[in-house]
Jmol script that loads the backbone (N, CA, C; Angstrom):
load data "model"
ATOM      1  N   UNK A   1       7.493   3.459  21.151  1.00  0.00           N
ATOM      2  CA  UNK A   1       7.042   3.469  19.840  1.00  0.00           C
ATOM      3  C   UNK A   1       6.286   4.761  19.459  1.00  0.00           C
ATOM      4  N   UNK A   2       5.647   5.348  20.435  1.00  0.00           N
ATOM      5  CA  UNK A   2       4.887   6.599  20.194  1.00  0.00           C
ATOM      6  C   UNK A   2       5.827   7.692  19.795  1.00  0.00           C
ATOM      7  N   UNK A   3       7.054   7.789  20.466  1.00  0.00           N
ATOM      8  CA  UNK A   3       7.971   8.780  20.063  1.00  0.00           C
ATOM      9  C   UNK A   3       8.510   8.545  18.638  1.00  0.00           C
ATOM     10  N   UNK A   4       8.688   7.323  18.228  1.00  0.00           N
ATOM     11  CA  UNK A   4       9.050   7.005  16.858  1.00  0.00           C
ATOM     12  C   UNK A   4       7.973   7.512  15.874  1.00  0.00           C
ATOM     13  N   UNK A   5       6.713   7.284  16.182  1.00  0.00           N
ATOM     14  CA  UNK A   5       5.641   7.689  15.323  1.00  0.00           C
ATOM     15  C   UNK A   5       5.565   9.225  15.241  1.00  0.00           C
ATOM     16  N   UNK A   6       5.811   9.919  16.328  1.00  0.00           N
ATOM     17  CA  UNK A   6       5.754  11.384  16.317  1.00  0.00           C
ATOM     18  C   UNK A   6       6.882  11.933  15.447  1.00  0.00           C
ATOM     19  N   UNK A   7       8.067  11.416  15.683  1.00  0.00           N
ATOM     20  CA  UNK A   7       9.218  11.834  14.860  1.00  0.00           C
ATOM     21  C   UNK A   7       9.024  11.519  13.372  1.00  0.00           C
ATOM     22  N   UNK A   8       8.555  10.309  13.116  1.00  0.00           N
ATOM     23  CA  UNK A   8       8.319   9.915  11.687  1.00  0.00           C
ATOM     24  C   UNK A   8       7.194  10.746  11.097  1.00  0.00           C
ATOM     25  N   UNK A   9       6.165  11.074  11.861  1.00  0.00           N
ATOM     26  CA  UNK A   9       5.066  11.899  11.359  1.00  0.00           C
ATOM     27  C   UNK A   9       5.633  13.313  10.998  1.00  0.00           C
ATOM     28  N   UNK A  10       6.546  13.801  11.790  1.00  0.00           N
ATOM     29  CA  UNK A  10       7.135  15.101  11.471  1.00  0.00           C
ATOM     30  C   UNK A  10       8.008  15.033  10.196  1.00  0.00           C
ATOM     31  N   UNK A  11       8.707  13.910  10.001  1.00  0.00           N
ATOM     32  CA  UNK A  11       9.478  13.716   8.806  1.00  0.00           C
ATOM     33  C   UNK A  11       8.542  13.678   7.560  1.00  0.00           C
ATOM     34  N   UNK A  12       7.410  12.973   7.638  1.00  0.00           N
ATOM     35  CA  UNK A  12       6.444  12.916   6.592  1.00  0.00           C
ATOM     36  C   UNK A  12       5.892  14.294   6.230  1.00  0.00           C
ATOM     37  N   UNK A  13       5.540  15.004   7.301  1.00  0.00           N
ATOM     38  CA  UNK A  13       5.014  16.393   7.104  1.00  0.00           C
ATOM     39  C   UNK A  13       6.103  17.286   6.436  1.00  0.00           C
ATOM     40  N   UNK A  14       7.335  17.129   6.884  1.00  0.00           N
ATOM     41  CA  UNK A  14       8.427  17.957   6.272  1.00  0.00           C
ATOM     42  C   UNK A  14       8.653  17.511   4.837  1.00  0.00           C
ATOM     43  N   UNK A  15       8.599  16.244   4.482  1.00  0.00           N
ATOM     44  CA  UNK A  15       8.777  15.823   3.046  1.00  0.00           C
ATOM     45  C   UNK A  15       7.635  16.421   2.179  1.00  0.00           C
ATOM     46  N   UNK A  16       6.426  16.362   2.684  1.00  0.00           N
ATOM     47  CA  UNK A  16       5.264  16.902   1.919  1.00  0.00           C
ATOM     48  C   UNK A  16       5.514  18.395   1.730  1.00  0.00           C
ATOM     49  N   UNK A  17       5.873  19.147   2.781  1.00  0.00           N
ATOM     50  CA  UNK A  17       6.096  20.515   2.729  1.00  0.00           C
ATOM     51  C   UNK A  17       7.191  20.878   1.708  1.00  0.00           C
ATOM     52  N   UNK A  18       8.284  20.152   1.752  1.00  0.00           N
ATOM     53  CA  UNK A  18       9.368  20.405   0.852  1.00  0.00           C
ATOM     54  C   UNK A  18       8.936  20.198  -0.623  1.00  0.00           C
ATOM     55  N   UNK A  19       8.160  19.119  -0.855  1.00  0.00           N
ATOM     56  CA  UNK A  19       7.645  18.848  -2.197  1.00  0.00           C
ATOM     57  C   UNK A  19       6.688  19.978  -2.647  1.00  0.00           C
ATOM     58  N   UNK A  20       5.846  20.428  -1.707  1.00  0.00           N
ATOM     59  CA  UNK A  20       4.903  21.485  -2.060  1.00  0.00           C
ATOM     60  C   UNK A  20       5.619  22.806  -2.403  1.00  0.00           C
ATOM     61  N   UNK A  21       6.733  23.040  -1.779  1.00  0.00           N
ATOM     62  CA  UNK A  21       7.462  24.346  -1.979  1.00  0.00           C
ATOM     63  C   UNK A  21       8.443  24.242  -3.092  1.00  0.00           C
ATOM     64  N   UNK A  22       8.726  23.046  -3.588  1.00  0.00           N
ATOM     65  CA  UNK A  22       9.690  22.886  -4.673  1.00  0.00           C
ATOM     66  C   UNK A  22       9.040  22.388  -5.972  1.00  0.00           C
ATOM     67  N   UNK A  23       8.783  21.102  -5.982  1.00  0.00           N
ATOM     68  CA  UNK A  23       8.286  20.444  -7.241  1.00  0.00           C
ATOM     69  C   UNK A  23       6.865  20.892  -7.555  1.00  0.00           C
ATOM     70  N   UNK A  24       6.062  21.171  -6.573  1.00  0.00           N
ATOM     71  CA  UNK A  24       4.670  21.497  -6.835  1.00  0.00           C
ATOM     72  C   UNK A  24       4.363  22.963  -6.507  1.00  0.00           C
ATOM     73  N   UNK A  25       5.396  23.810  -6.596  1.00  0.00           N
ATOM     74  CA  UNK A  25       5.193  25.190  -6.282  1.00  0.00           C
ATOM     75  C   UNK A  25       4.352  25.942  -7.310  1.00  0.00           C
ATOM     76  N   UNK A  26       4.656  25.755  -8.576  1.00  0.00           N
ATOM     77  CA  UNK A  26       3.916  26.452  -9.671  1.00  0.00           C
ATOM     78  C   UNK A  26       2.601  25.767  -9.950  1.00  0.00           C
ATOM     79  N   UNK A  27       2.546  24.475  -9.909  1.00  0.00           N
ATOM     80  CA  UNK A  27       1.332  23.748 -10.226  1.00  0.00           C
ATOM     81  C   UNK A  27       1.192  22.609  -9.265  1.00  0.00           C
ATOM     82  N   UNK A  28       0.010  22.384  -8.706  1.00  0.00           N
ATOM     83  CA  UNK A  28      -0.207  21.257  -7.793  1.00  0.00           C
ATOM     84  C   UNK A  28      -0.036  19.892  -8.464  1.00  0.00           C
ATOM     85  N   UNK A  29       0.204  18.922  -7.726  1.00  0.00           N
ATOM     86  CA  UNK A  29       0.439  17.571  -8.284  1.00  0.00           C
ATOM     87  C   UNK A  29      -0.856  17.061  -8.840  1.00  0.00           C
ATOM     88  N   UNK A  30      -0.789  16.325  -9.904  1.00  0.00           N
ATOM     89  CA  UNK A  30      -2.011  15.706 -10.439  1.00  0.00           C
ATOM     90  C   UNK A  30      -2.344  14.578  -9.531  1.00  0.00           C
ATOM     91  N   UNK A  31      -3.563  14.057  -9.667  1.00  0.00           N
ATOM     92  CA  UNK A  31      -4.018  12.976  -8.818  1.00  0.00           C
ATOM     93  C   UNK A  31      -3.151  11.746  -9.022  1.00  0.00           C
ATOM     94  N   UNK A  32      -2.794  11.435 -10.278  1.00  0.00           N
ATOM     95  CA  UNK A  32      -1.993  10.280 -10.525  1.00  0.00           C
ATOM     96  C   UNK A  32      -0.614  10.369  -9.877  1.00  0.00           C
ATOM     97  N   UNK A  33       0.013  11.517  -9.979  1.00  0.00           N
ATOM     98  CA  UNK A  33       1.345  11.702  -9.351  1.00  0.00           C
ATOM     99  C   UNK A  33       1.166  11.601  -7.858  1.00  0.00           C
ATOM    100  N   UNK A  34       0.185  12.193  -7.281  1.00  0.00           N
ATOM    101  CA  UNK A  34      -0.037  12.146  -5.812  1.00  0.00           C
ATOM    102  C   UNK A  34      -0.264  10.714  -5.348  1.00  0.00           C
ATOM    103  N   UNK A  35      -1.017   9.927  -6.095  1.00  0.00           N
ATOM    104  CA  UNK A  35      -1.273   8.548  -5.721  1.00  0.00           C
ATOM    105  C   UNK A  35      -0.007   7.714  -5.894  1.00  0.00           C
ATOM    106  N   UNK A  36       0.749   8.015  -6.953  1.00  0.00           N
ATOM    107  CA  UNK A  36       2.008   7.231  -7.199  1.00  0.00           C
ATOM    108  C   UNK A  36       3.022   7.536  -6.114  1.00  0.00           C
ATOM    109  N   UNK A  37       3.175   8.806  -5.705  1.00  0.00           N
ATOM    110  CA  UNK A  37       4.140   9.117  -4.620  1.00  0.00           C
ATOM    111  C   UNK A  37       3.612   8.496  -3.295  1.00  0.00           C
ATOM    112  N   UNK A  38       2.292   8.461  -3.057  1.00  0.00           N
ATOM    113  CA  UNK A  38       1.814   7.899  -1.850  1.00  0.00           C
ATOM    114  C   UNK A  38       2.025   6.417  -1.781  1.00  0.00           C
ATOM    115  N   UNK A  39       1.831   5.688  -2.905  1.00  0.00           N
ATOM    116  CA  UNK A  39       2.055   4.233  -2.902  1.00  0.00           C
ATOM    117  C   UNK A  39       3.563   3.960  -2.673  1.00  0.00           C
ATOM    118  N   UNK A  40       4.378   4.707  -3.324  1.00  0.00           N
ATOM    119  CA  UNK A  40       5.842   4.535  -3.159  1.00  0.00           C
ATOM    120  C   UNK A  40       6.221   4.828  -1.702  1.00  0.00           C
ATOM    121  N   UNK A  41       5.699   5.881  -1.129  1.00  0.00           N
ATOM    122  CA  UNK A  41       5.967   6.174   0.283  1.00  0.00           C
ATOM    123  C   UNK A  41       5.396   5.129   1.212  1.00  0.00           C
ATOM    124  N   UNK A  42       4.281   4.455   0.849  1.00  0.00           N
ATOM    125  CA  UNK A  42       3.761   3.397   1.733  1.00  0.00           C
ATOM    126  C   UNK A  42       4.859   2.300   1.868  1.00  0.00           C
ATOM    127  N   UNK A  43       5.454   1.872   0.766  1.00  0.00           N
ATOM    128  CA  UNK A  43       6.470   0.831   0.891  1.00  0.00           C
ATOM    129  C   UNK A  43       7.676   1.283   1.641  1.00  0.00           C
ATOM    130  N   UNK A  44       8.056   2.549   1.436  1.00  0.00           N
ATOM    131  CA  UNK A  44       9.237   3.121   2.210  1.00  0.00           C
ATOM    132  C   UNK A  44       8.811   3.116   3.710  1.00  0.00           C
ATOM    133  N   UNK A  45       7.547   3.465   4.017  1.00  0.00           N
ATOM    134  CA  UNK A  45       7.103   3.484   5.458  1.00  0.00           C
ATOM    135  C   UNK A  45       7.148   2.071   5.995  1.00  0.00           C
ATOM    136  N   UNK A  46       6.731   1.064   5.296  1.00  0.00           N
ATOM    137  CA  UNK A  46       6.763  -0.326   5.792  1.00  0.00           C
ATOM    138  C   UNK A  46       8.215  -0.707   6.194  1.00  0.00           C
ATOM    139  N   UNK A  47       9.162  -0.406   5.286  1.00  0.00           N
ATOM    140  CA  UNK A  47      10.518  -0.770   5.565  1.00  0.00           C
ATOM    141  C   UNK A  47      11.081   0.031   6.740  1.00  0.00           C
ATOM    142  N   UNK A  48      10.846   1.361   6.752  1.00  0.00           N
ATOM    143  CA  UNK A  48      11.427   2.200   7.849  1.00  0.00           C
ATOM    144  C   UNK A  48      10.798   1.893   9.168  1.00  0.00           C
ATOM    145  N   UNK A  49       9.489   1.777   9.263  1.00  0.00           N
ATOM    146  CA  UNK A  49       8.834   1.486  10.515  1.00  0.00           C
ATOM    147  C   UNK A  49       9.166   0.047  11.078  1.00  0.00           C
ATOM    148  N   UNK A  50       9.290  -0.865  10.113  1.00  0.00           N
ATOM    149  CA  UNK A  50       9.629  -2.271  10.500  1.00  0.00           C
ATOM    150  C   UNK A  50      11.002  -2.306  11.031  1.00  0.00           C
ATOM    151  N   UNK A  51      11.970  -1.615  10.347  1.00  0.00           N
ATOM    152  CA  UNK A  51      13.306  -1.523  10.827  1.00  0.00           C
ATOM    153  C   UNK A  51      13.438  -0.853  12.195  1.00  0.00           C
ATOM    154  N   UNK A  52      12.653   0.192  12.404  1.00  0.00           N
ATOM    155  CA  UNK A  52      12.678   0.853  13.676  1.00  0.00           C
ATOM    156  C   UNK A  52      12.152  -0.063  14.761  1.00  0.00           C
ATOM    157  N   UNK A  53      11.102  -0.835  14.485  1.00  0.00           N
ATOM    158  CA  UNK A  53      10.553  -1.778  15.457  1.00  0.00           C
ATOM    159  C   UNK A  53      11.588  -2.870  15.741  1.00  0.00           C
ATOM    160  N   UNK A  54      12.184  -3.411  14.704  1.00  0.00           N
ATOM    161  CA  UNK A  54      13.225  -4.463  14.952  1.00  0.00           C
ATOM    162  C   UNK A  54      14.407  -3.963  15.701  1.00  0.00           C
ATOM    163  N   UNK A  55      14.871  -2.789  15.427  1.00  0.00           N
ATOM    164  CA  UNK A  55      15.967  -2.206  16.205  1.00  0.00           C
ATOM    165  C   UNK A  55      15.598  -1.936  17.632  1.00  0.00           C
ATOM    166  N   UNK A  56      14.403  -1.483  17.878  1.00  0.00           N
ATOM    167  CA  UNK A  56      13.896  -1.243  19.243  1.00  0.00           C
ATOM    168  C   UNK A  56      13.909  -2.533  20.043  1.00  0.00           C
ATOM    169  N   UNK A  57      13.361  -3.591  19.454  1.00  0.00           N
ATOM    170  CA  UNK A  57      13.325  -4.882  20.152  1.00  0.00           C
ATOM    171  C   UNK A  57      14.739  -5.440  20.368  1.00  0.00           C
ATOM    172  N   UNK A  58      15.634  -5.225  19.416  1.00  0.00           N
ATOM    173  CA  UNK A  58      17.046  -5.652  19.581  1.00  0.00           C
ATOM    174  C   UNK A  58      17.705  -4.922  20.733  1.00  0.00           C
ATOM    175  N   UNK A  59      17.470  -3.652  20.868  1.00  0.00           N
ATOM    176  CA  UNK A  59      18.080  -2.929  22.020  1.00  0.00           C
ATOM    177  C   UNK A  59      17.498  -3.370  23.368  1.00  0.00           C
ATOM    178  N   UNK A  60      16.164  -3.623  23.357  1.00  0.00           N
ATOM    179  CA  UNK A  60      15.540  -4.129  24.576  1.00  0.00           C
ATOM    180  C   UNK A  60      16.057  -5.504  24.925  1.00  0.00           C
ATOM    181  N   UNK A  61      16.240  -6.343  23.891  1.00  0.00           N
ATOM    182  CA  UNK A  61      16.771  -7.709  24.151  1.00  0.00           C
ATOM    183  C   UNK A  61      18.115  -7.687  24.789  1.00  0.00           C
ATOM    184  N   UNK A  62      19.004  -6.707  24.266  1.00  0.00           N
ATOM    185  CA  UNK A  62      20.366  -6.592  24.847  1.00  0.00           C
ATOM    186  C   UNK A  62      20.323  -6.142  26.247  1.00  0.00           C
ATOM    187  N   UNK A  63      19.382  -5.219  26.563  1.00  0.00           N
ATOM    188  CA  UNK A  63      19.281  -4.673  27.927  1.00  0.00           C
ATOM    189  C   UNK A  63      18.848  -5.747  28.913  1.00  0.00           C
ATOM    190  N   UNK A  64      17.879  -6.646  28.556  1.00  0.00           N
ATOM    191  CA  UNK A  64      17.362  -7.568  29.496  1.00  0.00           C
ATOM    192  C   UNK A  64      18.147  -8.954  29.427  1.00  0.00           C
ATOM    193  N   UNK A  65      18.960  -9.122  28.431  1.00  0.00           N
ATOM    194  CA  UNK A  65      19.778 -10.282  28.344  1.00  0.00           C
ATOM    195  C   UNK A  65      19.135 -11.515  27.736  1.00  0.00           C
ATOM    196  N   UNK A  66      17.964 -11.353  27.081  1.00  0.00           N
ATOM    197  CA  UNK A  66      17.287 -12.465  26.477  1.00  0.00           C
ATOM    198  C   UNK A  66      16.788 -12.011  25.118  1.00  0.00           C
ATOM    199  N   UNK A  67      16.641 -12.908  24.186  1.00  0.00           N
ATOM    200  CA  UNK A  67      16.225 -12.525  22.894  1.00  0.00           C
ATOM    201  C   UNK A  67      14.716 -12.482  22.781  1.00  0.00           C
ATOM    202  N   UNK A  68      14.244 -11.334  22.371  1.00  0.00           N
ATOM    203  CA  UNK A  68      12.774 -11.179  22.098  1.00  0.00           C
ATOM    204  C   UNK A  68      12.662 -10.535  20.770  1.00  0.00           C
ATOM    205  N   UNK A  69      11.573 -10.922  20.061  1.00  0.00           N
ATOM    206  CA  UNK A  69      11.321 -10.416  18.767  1.00  0.00           C
ATOM    207  C   UNK A  69       9.842  -9.974  18.641  1.00  0.00           C
ATOM    208  N   UNK A  70       9.556  -8.986  17.795  1.00  0.00           N
ATOM    209  CA  UNK A  70       8.162  -8.591  17.665  1.00  0.00           C
ATOM    210  C   UNK A  70       7.344  -9.706  17.068  1.00  0.00           C
ATOM    211  N   UNK A  71       6.071  -9.854  17.473  1.00  0.00           N
ATOM    212  CA  UNK A  71       5.244 -10.912  16.993  1.00  0.00           C
ATOM    213  C   UNK A  71       4.906 -10.714  15.525  1.00  0.00           C
ATOM    214  N   UNK A  72       4.754  -9.445  15.099  1.00  0.00           N
ATOM    215  CA  UNK A  72       4.543  -9.077  13.717  1.00  0.00           C
ATOM    216  C   UNK A  72       5.532  -8.019  13.360  1.00  0.00           C
ATOM    217  N   UNK A  73       6.608  -8.354  12.661  1.00  0.00           N
ATOM    218  CA  UNK A  73       7.667  -7.357  12.386  1.00  0.00           C
ATOM    219  C   UNK A  73       7.220  -6.294  11.417  1.00  0.00           C
ATOM    220  N   UNK A  74       6.226  -6.512  10.553  1.00  0.00           N
ATOM    221  CA  UNK A  74       5.804  -5.526   9.610  1.00  0.00           C
ATOM    222  C   UNK A  74       4.816  -4.541  10.268  1.00  0.00           C
ATOM    223  N   UNK A  75       5.084  -3.319  10.107  1.00  0.00           N
ATOM    224  CA  UNK A  75       4.161  -2.298  10.655  1.00  0.00           C
ATOM    225  C   UNK A  75       3.321  -1.714   9.601  1.00  0.00           C
ATOM    226  N   UNK A  76       2.310  -2.495   9.175  1.00  0.00           N
ATOM    227  CA  UNK A  76       1.455  -2.096   8.068  1.00  0.00           C
ATOM    228  C   UNK A  76       0.495  -0.986   8.467  1.00  0.00           C
ATOM    229  N   UNK A  77       0.010  -1.009   9.708  1.00  0.00           N
ATOM    230  CA  UNK A  77      -0.949   0.037  10.143  1.00  0.00           C
ATOM    231  C   UNK A  77      -0.253   1.398  10.171  1.00  0.00           C
ATOM    232  N   UNK A  78       0.921   1.465  10.695  1.00  0.00           N
ATOM    233  CA  UNK A  78       1.671   2.736  10.709  1.00  0.00           C
ATOM    234  C   UNK A  78       2.008   3.204   9.293  1.00  0.00           C
ATOM    235  N   UNK A  79       2.366   2.271   8.439  1.00  0.00           N
ATOM    236  CA  UNK A  79       2.696   2.626   7.082  1.00  0.00           C
ATOM    237  C   UNK A  79       1.450   3.230   6.365  1.00  0.00           C
ATOM    238  N   UNK A  80       0.284   2.613   6.556  1.00  0.00           N
ATOM    239  CA  UNK A  80      -0.947   3.195   5.998  1.00  0.00           C
ATOM    240  C   UNK A  80      -1.235   4.557   6.589  1.00  0.00           C
ATOM    241  N   UNK A  81      -1.157   4.709   7.840  1.00  0.00           N
ATOM    242  CA  UNK A  81      -1.449   5.998   8.459  1.00  0.00           C
ATOM    243  C   UNK A  81      -0.532   7.121   7.913  1.00  0.00           C
ATOM    244  N   UNK A  82       0.756   6.889   7.799  1.00  0.00           N
ATOM    245  CA  UNK A  82       1.678   7.862   7.355  1.00  0.00           C
ATOM    246  C   UNK A  82       1.585   8.156   5.874  1.00  0.00           C
ATOM    247  N   UNK A  83       1.191   7.075   5.107  1.00  0.00           N
ATOM    248  CA  UNK A  83       0.939   7.308   3.636  1.00  0.00           C
ATOM    249  C   UNK A  83      -0.337   8.155   3.484  1.00  0.00           C
ATOM    250  N   UNK A  84      -1.374   7.917   4.257  1.00  0.00           N
ATOM    251  CA  UNK A  84      -2.560   8.811   4.219  1.00  0.00           C
ATOM    252  C   UNK A  84      -2.246  10.224   4.632  1.00  0.00           C
ATOM    253  N   UNK A  85      -1.471  10.365   5.637  1.00  0.00           N
ATOM    254  CA  UNK A  85      -1.051  11.759   6.080  1.00  0.00           C
ATOM    255  C   UNK A  85      -0.278  12.420   4.958  1.00  0.00           C
ATOM    256  N   UNK A  86       0.663  11.759   4.305  1.00  0.00           N
ATOM    257  CA  UNK A  86       1.426  12.345   3.209  1.00  0.00           C
ATOM    258  C   UNK A  86       0.469  12.745   2.141  1.00  0.00           C
ATOM    259  N   UNK A  87      -0.486  11.911   1.726  1.00  0.00           N
ATOM    260  CA  UNK A  87      -1.402  12.239   0.659  1.00  0.00           C
ATOM    261  C   UNK A  87      -2.241  13.408   1.046  1.00  0.00           C
ATOM    262  N   UNK A  88      -2.667  13.564   2.286  1.00  0.00           N
ATOM    263  CA  UNK A  88      -3.532  14.673   2.691  1.00  0.00           C
ATOM    264  C   UNK A  88      -2.671  16.001   2.788  1.00  0.00           C
ATOM    265  N   UNK A  89      -1.389  15.913   3.097  1.00  0.00           N
ATOM    266  CA  UNK A  89      -0.552  17.113   3.173  1.00  0.00           C
ATOM    267  C   UNK A  89      -0.148  17.611   1.780  1.00  0.00           C
ATOM    268  N   UNK A  90      -0.096  16.733   0.816  1.00  0.00           N
ATOM    269  CA  UNK A  90       0.390  17.083  -0.557  1.00  0.00           C
ATOM    270  C   UNK A  90      -0.624  17.995  -1.270  1.00  0.00           C
ATOM    271  N   UNK A  91      -0.129  19.070  -1.950  1.00  0.00           N
ATOM    272  CA  UNK A  91      -0.984  19.919  -2.756  1.00  0.00           C
ATOM    273  C   UNK A  91      -1.348  19.157  -4.008  1.00  0.00           C
ATOM    274  N   UNK A  92      -2.697  18.951  -4.187  1.00  0.00           N
ATOM    275  CA  UNK A  92      -3.163  18.210  -5.338  1.00  0.00           C
ATOM    276  C   UNK A  92      -4.082  19.143  -6.122  1.00  0.00           C
ATOM    277  N   UNK A  93      -4.217  18.786  -7.412  1.00  0.00           N
ATOM    278  CA  UNK A  93      -5.174  19.507  -8.239  1.00  0.00           C
ATOM    279  C   UNK A  93      -6.607  19.237  -7.731  1.00  0.00           C
ATOM    280  N   UNK A  94      -7.437  20.263  -7.807  1.00  0.00           N
ATOM    281  CA  UNK A  94      -8.807  20.046  -7.293  1.00  0.00           C
ATOM    282  C   UNK A  94      -9.600  19.238  -8.307  1.00  0.00           C
ATOM    283  N   UNK A  95     -10.286  18.300  -7.823  1.00  0.00           N
ATOM    284  CA  UNK A  95     -11.117  17.407  -8.673  1.00  0.00           C
ATOM    285  C   UNK A  95     -12.258  18.233  -9.207  1.00  0.00           C
ATOM    286  N   UNK A  96     -12.390  18.275 -10.548  1.00  0.00           N
ATOM    287  CA  UNK A  96     -13.450  19.086 -11.141  1.00  0.00           C
ATOM    288  C   UNK A  96     -14.638  18.144 -11.469  1.00  0.00           C
ATOM    289  N   UNK A  97     -15.792  18.579 -10.989  1.00  0.00           N
ATOM    290  CA  UNK A  97     -17.014  17.793 -11.257  1.00  0.00           C
ATOM    291  C   UNK A  97     -17.646  18.313 -12.558  1.00  0.00           C
ATOM    292  N   UNK A  98     -17.973  17.396 -13.433  1.00  0.00           N
ATOM    293  CA  UNK A  98     -18.592  17.807 -14.754  1.00  0.00           C
ATOM    294  C   UNK A  98     -19.942  18.463 -14.462  1.00  0.00           C
ATOM    295  N   UNK A  99     -20.221  19.468 -15.170  1.00  0.00           N
ATOM    296  CA  UNK A  99     -21.572  20.143 -15.053  1.00  0.00           C
ATOM    297  C   UNK A  99     -22.571  19.345 -15.816  1.00  0.00           C
ATOM    298  N   UNK A 100     -23.766  19.378 -15.240  1.00  0.00           N
ATOM    299  CA  UNK A 100     -24.886  18.554 -15.836  1.00  0.00           C
ATOM    300  C   UNK A 100     -25.816  19.413 -16.630  1.00  0.00           C
TER     301      UNK A 100
END
end "model"
wireframe off; spacefill off
backbone 0.3
color backbone group
């Protein structure tokens, strides 16, 4: 599972880099757009990481000859970590503090 996380982390980093060099090249993403993309990516992460976990257990089951399944098929922790990484890698507009 660690190898899956490393590969998936590199994919997330690559996606953020591509967005930074194309869509957000001239102007950084607004906070709303960055949060919207992060929320969308969170749900994509849940599906992708859960599918990877399910397929990994299926391969292991076939190797040992008995059916085993993950106790919790949804990988919410991993989805949160990768969504946070995506948000931190994305170029965002700097938050301006009002002067007093």
